[in-house]
MOPAC internal coordinates of N, CA, C and O (Angstrom, degrees):
PM7 1SCF
backbone

  N    0.0000 0     0.00 0     0.00 0    0    0    0
  C    1.4546 1     0.00 0     0.00 0    1    0    0
  C    1.5300 1   108.54 1     0.00 0    2    1    0
  O    1.2310 1   120.12 1   -48.77 1    3    2    1
  N    1.3391 1   117.37 1   131.23 1    3    2    1
  C    1.4627 1   120.24 1   179.25 1    5    3    2
  C    1.5271 1   111.57 1   -65.66 1    6    5    3
  O    1.2310 1   121.24 1   -32.06 1    7    6    5
  N    1.3085 1   115.24 1   147.94 1    7    6    5
  C    1.4592 1   121.09 1   175.43 1    9    7    6
  C    1.5207 1   109.63 1   -75.26 1   10    9    7
  O    1.2310 1   121.22 1   -13.06 1   11   10    9
  N    1.3119 1   115.27 1   166.94 1   11   10    9
  C    1.4541 1   121.55 1   175.40 1   13   11   10
  C    1.5149 1   109.53 1  -116.47 1   14   13   11
  O    1.2310 1   120.39 1   -28.45 1   15   14   13
  N    1.2980 1   116.86 1   151.55 1   15   14   13
  C    1.4696 1   121.83 1  -177.25 1   17   15   14
  C    1.5232 1   110.97 1  -136.80 1   18   17   15
  O    1.2310 1   121.77 1   -35.06 1   19   18   17
  N    1.3109 1   114.22 1   144.94 1   19   18   17
  C    1.4576 1   120.71 1   165.60 1   21   19   18
  C    1.5214 1   105.63 1  -101.95 1   22   21   19
  O    1.2310 1   120.41 1   -46.68 1   23   22   21
  N    1.3212 1   116.82 1   133.32 1   23   22   21
  C    1.4553 1   121.60 1   172.55 1   25   23   22
  C    1.5236 1   105.94 1  -122.29 1   26   25   23
  O    1.2310 1   120.92 1   -61.76 1   27   26   25
  N    1.3178 1   115.84 1   118.24 1   27   26   25
  C    1.4639 1   120.74 1  -176.20 1   29   27   26
  C    1.5213 1   110.59 1  -125.01 1   30   29   27
  O    1.2310 1   121.52 1   -37.67 1   31   30   29
  N    1.3100 1   114.70 1   142.33 1   31   30   29
  C    1.4626 1   122.87 1   172.86 1   33   31   30
  C    1.5197 1   105.63 1  -121.72 1   34   33   31
  O    1.2310 1   120.83 1   -57.16 1   35   34   33
  N    1.3247 1   116.01 1   122.84 1   35   34   33
  C    1.4591 1   121.00 1  -168.92 1   37   35   34
  C    1.5275 1   110.69 1  -130.43 1   38   37   35
  O    1.2310 1   121.14 1   -42.53 1   39   38   37
  N    1.3078 1   115.43 1   137.47 1   39   38   37
  C    1.4628 1   122.08 1   167.86 1   41   39   38
  C    1.5185 1   106.51 1  -120.64 1   42   41   39
  O    1.2310 1   120.64 1   -66.63 1   43   42   41
  N    1.3034 1   116.38 1   113.37 1   43   42   41
  C    1.4621 1   121.47 1  -177.58 1   45   43   42
  C    1.5288 1   108.89 1   -75.09 1   46   45   43
  O    1.2310 1   120.76 1   -54.10 1   47   46   45
  N    1.3322 1   116.15 1   125.90 1   47   46   45
  C    1.4611 1   121.38 1   179.80 1   49   47   46
  C    1.5237 1   112.32 1  -104.87 1   50   49   47
  O    1.2310 1   120.30 1   161.04 1   51   50   49
  N    1.3282 1   117.04 1   -18.96 1   51   50   49
  C    1.4620 1   122.05 1   178.17 1   53   51   50
  C    1.5310 1   108.86 1  -135.23 1   54   53   51
  O    1.2310 1   120.46 1   -94.59 1   55   54   53
  N    1.3384 1   116.72 1    85.41 1   55   54   53
  C    1.4617 1   120.33 1  -175.70 1   57   55   54
  C    1.5310 1   114.18 1   -62.86 1   58   57   55
  O    1.2310 1   120.01 1   159.81 1   59   58   57
  N    1.3265 1   117.59 1   -20.19 1   59   58   57
  C    1.4638 1   119.57 1   177.61 1   61   59   58
  C    1.5284 1   111.41 1   -74.87 1   62   61   59
  O    1.2310 1   119.78 1   150.19 1   63   62   61
  N    1.3291 1   118.02 1   -29.81 1   63   62   61
  C    1.4626 1   121.59 1  -177.91 1   65   63   62
  C    1.5256 1   113.94 1   -95.22 1   66   65   63
  O    1.2310 1   119.82 1   159.28 1   67   66   65
  N    1.3381 1   117.95 1   -20.72 1   67   66   65
  C    1.4587 1   120.55 1  -175.83 1   69   67   66
  C    1.5342 1   112.53 1   -59.42 1   70   69   67
  O    1.2310 1   118.64 1   141.89 1   71   70   69
  N    1.3335 1   120.20 1   -38.11 1   71   70   69
  C    1.4625 1   119.13 1   176.46 1   73   71   70
  C    1.5365 1   113.56 1   -59.68 1   74   73   71
  O    1.2310 1   120.27 1   153.21 1   75   74   73
  N    1.3275 1   117.08 1   -26.79 1   75   74   73
  C    1.4705 1   120.55 1   175.64 1   77   75   74
  C    1.5251 1   110.43 1   -64.10 1   78   77   75
  O    1.2310 1   120.62 1   143.02 1   79   78   77
  N    1.3333 1   116.42 1   -36.98 1   79   78   77
  C    1.4673 1   120.53 1   175.91 1   81   79   78
  C    1.5275 1   110.25 1   -63.26 1   82   81   79
  O    1.2310 1   120.55 1   131.88 1   83   82   81
  N    1.3153 1   116.55 1   -48.12 1   83   82   81
  C    1.4645 1   119.86 1  -178.41 1   85   83   82
  C    1.5235 1   111.25 1   -57.80 1   86   85   83
  O    1.2310 1   120.48 1   136.93 1   87   86   85
  N    1.3143 1   116.69 1   -43.07 1   87   86   85
  C    1.4656 1   120.73 1   179.15 1   89   87   86
  C    1.5281 1   111.29 1   -66.75 1   90   89   87
  O    1.2310 1   120.35 1   139.70 1   91   90   89
  N    1.3164 1   116.94 1   -40.30 1   91   90   89
  C    1.4695 1   120.69 1  -178.11 1   93   91   90
  C    1.5281 1   111.56 1   -71.15 1   94   93   91
  O    1.2310 1   119.85 1   147.97 1   95   94   93
  N    1.3252 1   117.89 1   -32.03 1   95   94   93
  C    1.4641 1   121.63 1  -177.90 1   97   95   94
  C    1.5243 1   112.55 1   -78.72 1   98   97   95
  O    1.2310 1   119.96 1   155.89 1   99   98   97
  N    1.3130 1   117.67 1   -24.11 1   99   98   97
  C    1.4667 1   121.88 1  -174.07 1  101   99   98
  C    1.5355 1   113.71 1   -53.02 1  102  101   99
  O    1.2310 1   118.55 1   133.35 1  103  102  101
  N    1.3347 1   120.37 1   -46.65 1  103  102  101
  C    1.4689 1   118.96 1   179.98 1  105  103  102
  C    1.5350 1   113.24 1   -60.39 1  106  105  103
  O    1.2310 1   119.90 1   141.11 1  107  106  105
  N    1.3294 1   117.79 1   -38.89 1  107  106  105
  C    1.4731 1   120.26 1   178.34 1  109  107  106
  C    1.5199 1   110.00 1   -66.34 1  110  109  107
  O    1.2310 1   120.15 1   137.04 1  111  110  109
  N    1.3171 1   117.32 1   -42.96 1  111  110  109
  C    1.4609 1   120.29 1   178.94 1  113  111  110
  C    1.5277 1   110.69 1   -61.43 1  114  113  111
  O    1.2310 1   120.29 1   138.32 1  115  114  113
  N    1.3137 1   117.05 1   -41.68 1  115  114  113
  C    1.4609 1   120.43 1   178.65 1  117  115  114
  C    1.5300 1   111.18 1   -65.77 1  118  117  115
  O    1.2310 1   120.45 1   135.95 1  119  118  117
  N    1.3195 1   116.74 1   -44.05 1  119  118  117
  C    1.4676 1   120.92 1  -178.47 1  121  119  118
  C    1.5232 1   112.43 1   -61.65 1  122  121  119
  O    1.2310 1   120.17 1   142.88 1  123  122  121
  N    1.3243 1   117.27 1   -37.12 1  123  122  121
  C    1.4609 1   121.25 1  -175.11 1  125  123  122
  C    1.5296 1   113.34 1  -100.64 1  126  125  123
  O    1.2310 1   119.97 1  -168.94 1  127  126  125
  N    1.3223 1   117.65 1    11.06 1  127  126  125
  C    1.4656 1   121.65 1   173.76 1  129  127  126
  C    1.5175 1   115.15 1    67.96 1  130  129  127
  O    1.2310 1   120.43 1  -145.73 1  131  130  129
  N    1.3233 1   116.78 1    34.27 1  131  130  129
  C    1.4612 1   120.72 1  -179.99 1  133  131  130
  C    1.5289 1   110.62 1   -65.01 1  134  133  131
  O    1.2310 1   121.32 1   -40.98 1  135  134  133
  N    1.3194 1   115.08 1   139.02 1  135  134  133
  C    1.4712 1   120.79 1   175.81 1  137  135  134
  C    1.5250 1   107.24 1  -127.88 1  138  137  135
  O    1.2310 1   120.88 1   -61.52 1  139  138  137
  N    1.3317 1   115.93 1   118.48 1  139  138  137
  C    1.4571 1   120.83 1  -177.74 1  141  139  138
  C    1.5224 1   110.12 1   -78.19 1  142  141  139
  O    1.2310 1   120.75 1   -57.76 1  143  142  141
  N    1.3273 1   116.16 1   122.24 1  143  142  141
  C    1.4572 1   122.03 1   177.00 1  145  143  142
  C    1.5210 1   111.22 1   -96.78 1  146  145  143
  O    1.2310 1   120.74 1   148.57 1  147  146  145
  N    1.3210 1   116.20 1   -31.43 1  147  146  145
  C    1.4679 1   122.20 1   175.60 1  149  147  146
  C    1.5197 1   106.86 1  -148.22 1  150  149  147
  O    1.2310 1   121.09 1   -41.78 1  151  150  149
  N    1.3197 1   115.52 1   138.22 1  151  150  149
  C    1.4677 1   119.84 1  -178.88 1  153  151  150
  C    1.5158 1   107.94 1  -151.31 1  154  153  151
  O    1.2310 1   121.04 1   -82.98 1  155  154  153
  N    1.3287 1   115.62 1    97.02 1  155  154  153
  C    1.4629 1   118.84 1  -176.54 1  157  155  154
  C    1.5159 1   108.69 1    73.12 1  158  157  155
  O    1.2310 1   120.02 1    38.20 1  159  158  157
  N    1.2783 1   117.57 1  -141.80 1  159  158  157
  C    1.4579 1   121.64 1   176.95 1  161  159  158
  C    1.5154 1   113.42 1    81.91 1  162  161  159
  O    1.2310 1   121.89 1    -5.11 1  163  162  161
  N    1.3028 1   113.99 1   174.89 1  163  162  161
  C    1.4577 1   121.79 1  -178.54 1  165  163  162
  C    1.5233 1   109.89 1   -66.93 1  166  165  163
  O    1.2310 1   120.30 1   -39.73 1  167  166  165
  N    1.3161 1   117.04 1   140.27 1  167  166  165
  C    1.4565 1   121.05 1   176.84 1  169  167  166
  C    1.5258 1   109.45 1  -151.12 1  170  169  167
  O    1.2310 1   121.42 1   -17.88 1  171  170  169
  N    1.3078 1   114.88 1   162.12 1  171  170  169
  C    1.4589 1   121.74 1   177.21 1  173  171  170
  C    1.5219 1   107.48 1  -138.13 1  174  173  171
  O    1.2310 1   120.21 1   -74.33 1  175  174  173
  N    1.2984 1   117.21 1   105.67 1  175  174  173
  C    1.4588 1   121.71 1   179.14 1  177  175  174
  C    1.5312 1   107.58 1   -74.56 1  178  177  175
  O    1.2310 1   120.89 1   -71.76 1  179  178  177
  N    1.3224 1   115.90 1   108.24 1  179  178  177
  C    1.4578 1   119.79 1  -175.47 1  181  179  178
  C    1.5243 1   112.90 1   -95.64 1  182  181  179
  O    1.2310 1   120.06 1   169.85 1  183  182  181
  N    1.3416 1   117.50 1   -10.15 1  183  182  181
  C    1.4616 1   121.47 1   176.94 1  185  183  182
  C    1.5097 1   110.08 1  -155.06 1  186  185  183
  O    1.2310 1   120.00 1   -43.23 1  187  186  185
  N    1.3163 1   117.60 1   136.77 1  187  186  185
  C    1.4575 1   121.42 1   176.27 1  189  187  186
  C    1.5164 1   112.89 1    77.31 1  190  189  187
  O    1.2310 1   121.58 1    12.62 1  191  190  189
  N    1.3241 1   114.59 1  -167.38 1  191  190  189
  C    1.4623 1   121.34 1  -179.30 1  193  191  190
  C    1.5230 1   108.97 1  -122.81 1  194  193  191
  O    1.2310 1   120.74 1   -41.14 1  195  194  193
  N    1.3035 1   116.18 1   138.86 1  195  194  193
  C    1.4629 1   121.86 1   178.30 1  197  195  194
  C    1.5152 1   109.00 1  -138.90 1  198  197  195
  O    1.2310 1   120.82 1     2.31 1  199  198  197
  N    1.3253 1   116.04 1  -177.69 1  199  198  197
  C    1.4575 1   121.11 1   175.63 1  201  199  198
  C    1.5201 1   110.91 1   -78.33 1  202  201  199
  O    1.2310 1   121.12 1     3.97 1  203  202  201
  N    1.3117 1   115.46 1  -176.03 1  203  202  201
  C    1.4627 1   121.38 1  -179.24 1  205  203  202
  C    1.5269 1   112.38 1   -85.41 1  206  205  203
  O    1.2310 1   120.69 1   159.17 1  207  206  205
  N    1.3165 1   116.29 1   -20.83 1  207  206  205
  C    1.4658 1   121.73 1  -174.91 1  209  207  206
  C    1.5242 1   107.16 1  -128.61 1  210  209  207
  O    1.2310 1   120.44 1   -40.60 1  211  210  209
  N    1.3219 1   116.76 1   139.40 1  211  210  209
  C    1.4561 1   121.80 1  -176.69 1  213  211  210
  C    1.5237 1   109.02 1  -125.82 1  214  213  211
  O    1.2310 1   121.20 1   -43.69 1  215  214  213
  N    1.3409 1   115.31 1   136.31 1  215  214  213
  C    1.4589 1   120.53 1  -176.60 1  217  215  214
  C    1.5299 1   108.46 1  -134.81 1  218  217  215
  O    1.2310 1   120.65 1   -47.73 1  219  218  217
  N    1.3198 1   116.36 1   132.27 1  219  218  217
  C    1.4582 1   122.16 1   173.32 1  221  219  218
  C    1.5241 1   106.45 1  -125.79 1  222  221  219
  O    1.2310 1   121.03 1   -56.40 1  223  222  221
  N    1.3428 1   115.64 1   123.60 1  223  222  221
  C    1.4587 1   121.56 1  -178.75 1  225  223  222
  C    1.5218 1   108.31 1  -122.46 1  226  225  223
  O    1.2310 1   120.93 1   -47.34 1  227  226  225
  N    1.3246 1   115.82 1   132.66 1  227  226  225
  C    1.4616 1   121.84 1  -179.50 1  229  227  226
  C    1.5249 1   110.80 1  -102.66 1  230  229  227
  O    1.2310 1   121.13 1   -40.15 1  231  230  229
  N    1.3358 1   115.44 1   139.85 1  231  230  229
  C    1.4621 1   122.89 1   175.21 1  233  231  230
  C    1.5269 1   108.43 1  -126.56 1  234  233  231
  O    1.2310 1   120.27 1   -18.19 1  235  234  233
  N    1.2989 1   117.09 1   161.81 1  235  234  233
  C    1.4665 1   121.43 1  -178.62 1  237  235  234
  C    1.5241 1   112.97 1   -62.08 1  238  237  235
  O    1.2310 1   119.96 1   154.51 1  239  238  237
  N    1.3249 1   117.69 1   -25.49 1  239  238  237
  C    1.4587 1   120.83 1   179.95 1  241  239  238
  C    1.5271 1   109.28 1  -157.03 1  242  241  239
  O    1.2310 1   121.55 1   -15.41 1  243  242  241
  N    1.3260 1   114.65 1   164.59 1  243  242  241
  C    1.4636 1   121.24 1   174.92 1  245  243  242
  C    1.5276 1   109.79 1   -59.93 1  246  245  243
  O    1.2310 1   120.87 1   139.56 1  247  246  245
  N    1.3476 1   115.94 1   -40.44 1  247  246  245
  C    1.4688 1   120.89 1   179.98 1  249  247  246
  C    1.5243 1   111.11 1   -62.69 1  250  249  247
  O    1.2310 1   120.06 1   139.54 1  251  250  249
  N    1.3448 1   117.50 1   -40.46 1  251  250  249
  C    1.4689 1   120.58 1   177.49 1  253  251  250
  C    1.5219 1   110.87 1   -64.82 1  254  253  251
  O    1.2310 1   120.86 1   139.98 1  255  254  253
  N    1.3165 1   115.97 1   -40.02 1  255  254  253
  C    1.4655 1   120.47 1   179.68 1  257  255  254
  C    1.5260 1   110.78 1   -62.42 1  258  257  255
  O    1.2310 1   120.66 1   135.69 1  259  258  257
  N    1.3305 1   116.35 1   -44.31 1  259  258  257
  C    1.4675 1   119.86 1   177.81 1  261  259  258
  C    1.5234 1   111.59 1   -67.84 1  262  261  259
  O    1.2310 1   120.42 1   139.29 1  263  262  261
  N    1.3439 1   116.80 1   -40.71 1  263  262  261
  C    1.4648 1   120.43 1  -179.86 1  265  263  262
  C    1.5233 1   110.85 1   -61.51 1  266  265  263
  O    1.2310 1   120.43 1   140.43 1  267  266  265
  N    1.3246 1   116.78 1   -39.57 1  267  266  265
  C    1.4676 1   119.79 1   178.08 1  269  267  266
  C    1.5200 1   109.71 1   -62.82 1  270  269  267
  O    1.2310 1   120.39 1   131.12 1  271  270  269
  N    1.3386 1   116.86 1   -48.88 1  271  270  269
  C    1.4625 1   119.78 1  -179.02 1  273  271  270
  C    1.5285 1   111.40 1   -59.28 1  274  273  271
  O    1.2310 1   120.42 1   138.24 1  275  274  273
  N    1.3173 1   116.80 1   -41.76 1  275  274  273
  C    1.4658 1   121.29 1  -175.79 1  277  275  274
  C    1.5182 1   114.30 1   -83.28 1  278  277  275
  O    1.2310 1   119.96 1   175.12 1  279  278  277
  N    1.3219 1   117.68 1    -4.88 1  279  278  277
  C    1.4625 1   120.45 1  -178.34 1  281  279  278
  C    1.5288 1   111.19 1   -66.29 1  282  281  279
  O    1.2310 1   120.97 1   -27.99 1  283  282  281
  N    1.3184 1   115.75 1   152.01 1  283  282  281
  C    1.4672 1   120.37 1   177.13 1  285  283  282
  C    1.5222 1   110.84 1   -58.47 1  286  285  283
  O    1.2310 1   120.71 1   138.31 1  287  286  285
  N    1.3281 1   116.24 1   -41.69 1  287  286  285
  C    1.4674 1   120.30 1  -178.45 1  289  287  286
  C    1.5257 1   110.82 1   -60.82 1  290  289  287
  O    1.2310 1   120.19 1   134.22 1  291  290  289
  N    1.3478 1   117.24 1   -45.78 1  291  290  289
  C    1.4599 1   117.87 1  -178.75 1  293  291  290
  C    1.5222 1   111.54 1   -72.31 1  294  293  291
  O    1.2310 1   119.62 1   143.49 1  295  294  293
  N    1.3077 1   118.33 1   -36.51 1  295  294  293
  C    1.4648 1   120.01 1  -179.49 1  297  295  294
  C    1.5267 1   111.33 1   -61.72 1  298  297  295
  O    1.2310 1   119.87 1   146.35 1  299  298  297
  N    1.3236 1   117.85 1   -33.65 1  299  298  297
  C    1.4727 1   120.30 1   174.74 1  301  299  298
  C    1.5273 1   109.95 1   -65.55 1  302  301  299
  O    1.2310 1   120.99 1   138.36 1  303  302  301
  N    1.3337 1   115.70 1   -41.64 1  303  302  301
  C    1.4629 1   119.87 1   178.18 1  305  303  302
  C    1.5275 1   110.86 1   -67.35 1  306  305  303
  O    1.2310 1   120.46 1   140.10 1  307  306  305
  N    1.3297 1   116.73 1   -39.90 1  307  306  305
  C    1.4653 1   120.90 1  -178.80 1  309  307  306
  C    1.5298 1   111.11 1   -59.32 1  310  309  307
  O    1.2310 1   120.15 1   142.74 1  311  310  309
  N    1.3092 1   117.31 1   -37.26 1  311  310  309
  C    1.4685 1   120.44 1   178.48 1  313  311  310
  C    1.5280 1   110.43 1   -61.85 1  314  313  311
  O    1.2310 1   120.64 1   142.25 1  315  314  313
  N    1.3174 1   116.38 1   -37.75 1  315  314  313
  C    1.4748 1   120.25 1   177.79 1  317  315  314
  C    1.5253 1   109.52 1   -67.83 1  318  317  315
  O    1.2310 1   120.52 1   135.09 1  319  318  317
  N    1.3527 1   116.62 1   -44.91 1  319  318  317
  C    1.4695 1   120.92 1   179.12 1  321  319  318
  C    1.5229 1   110.71 1   -59.86 1  322  321  319
  O    1.2310 1   120.27 1   135.52 1  323  322  321
  N    1.3113 1   117.09 1   -44.48 1  323  322  321
  C    1.4567 1   121.04 1  -177.80 1  325  323  322
  C    1.5223 1   112.50 1   -63.76 1  326  325  323
  O    1.2310 1   120.45 1   152.27 1  327  326  325
  N    1.3341 1   116.74 1   -27.73 1  327  326  325
  C    1.4616 1   120.64 1   177.23 1  329  327  326
  C    1.5292 1   112.01 1   -82.51 1  330  329  327
  O    1.2310 1   120.27 1   160.68 1  331  330  329
  N    1.3370 1   117.08 1   -19.32 1  331  330  329
  C    1.4626 1   121.01 1  -174.43 1  333  331  330
  C    1.5235 1   113.66 1  -111.24 1  334  333  331
  O    1.2310 1   120.15 1   177.15 1  335  334  333
  N    1.3424 1   117.31 1    -2.85 1  335  334  333
  C    1.4598 1   119.25 1  -176.24 1  337  335  334
  C    1.5223 1   110.58 1  -159.01 1  338  337  335
  O    1.2310 1   121.31 1   -22.14 1  339  338  337
  N    1.3256 1   115.09 1   157.86 1  339  338  337
  C    1.4602 1   122.39 1   167.67 1  341  339  338
  C    1.5199 1   105.23 1   -99.09 1  342  341  339
  O    1.2310 1   120.38 1   -47.64 1  343  342  341
  N    1.3235 1   116.89 1   132.36 1  343  342  341
  C    1.4611 1   117.10 1  -176.87 1  345  343  342
  C    1.5132 1   112.05 1  -153.82 1  346  345  343
  O    1.2310 1   121.45 1   -20.00 1  347  346  345
  N    1.3191 1   114.84 1   160.00 1  347  346  345
  C    1.4524 1   123.15 1   166.15 1  349  347  346
  C    1.5148 1   106.11 1  -120.82 1  350  349  347
  O    1.2310 1   120.58 1   -36.25 1  351  350  349
  N    1.3165 1   116.49 1   143.75 1  351  350  349
  C    1.4583 1   120.76 1   179.33 1  353  351  350
  C    1.5152 1   107.72 1  -140.30 1  354  353  351
  O    1.2310 1   120.51 1   -55.65 1  355  354  353
  N    1.3095 1   116.64 1   124.35 1  355  354  353
  C    1.4473 1   122.59 1  -179.58 1  357  355  354
  C    1.5164 1   108.72 1  -121.25 1  358  357  355
  O    1.2310 1   120.17 1   -44.18 1  359  358  357
  N    1.3358 1   117.28 1   135.82 1  359  358  357
  C    1.4628 1   122.45 1   174.12 1  361  359  358
  C    1.5232 1   106.32 1  -100.56 1  362  361  359
  O    1.2310 1   120.85 1   -52.82 1  363  362  361
  N    1.3308 1   115.98 1   127.18 1  363  362  361
  C    1.4647 1   121.67 1  -172.88 1  365  363  362
  C    1.5216 1   109.90 1  -128.02 1  366  365  363
  O    1.2310 1   120.88 1   -40.70 1  367  366  365
  N    1.3249 1   115.92 1   139.30 1  367  366  365
  C    1.4524 1   120.73 1   172.38 1  369  367  366
  C    1.5297 1   108.24 1   -84.50 1  370  369  367
  O    1.2310 1   120.95 1   -47.28 1  371  370  369
  N    1.3407 1   115.79 1   132.72 1  371  370  369
  C    1.4543 1   120.14 1   179.45 1  373  371  370
  C    1.5231 1   111.76 1   -78.38 1  374  373  371
  O    1.2310 1   121.01 1     0.66 1  375  374  373
  N    1.3039 1   115.68 1  -179.34 1  375  374  373
  C    1.4609 1   121.30 1   177.00 1  377  375  374
  C    1.5160 1   108.75 1   -99.39 1  378  377  375
  O    1.2310 1   121.25 1   -21.59 1  379  378  377
  N    1.3383 1   115.21 1   158.41 1  379  378  377
  C    1.4795 1   119.71 1   177.24 1  381  379  378
  C    1.5046 1   111.10 1   -72.97 1  382  381  379
  O    1.2310 1   120.10 1   180.00 1  383  382  381

């Protein structure tokens, strides 16, 4: 079964509140077995426009990735993120 991934591009607009998102999201990530492959760090946008921060999270399946995003726990965290940052988040099914 292919893995599932979250790919997010984030520009933090309220750095004082963004840590609240990270703390609120942690229980959902733990519950759904999220594994961070990239989280911030150095990057070089070689084509197009993206956010300032890039995050790639791996899940055991596409269904797990969607379930985490749609969970009550993550939706509470997402509201905090949306108030503290501009972002895009895509859930993607991996290849076998």
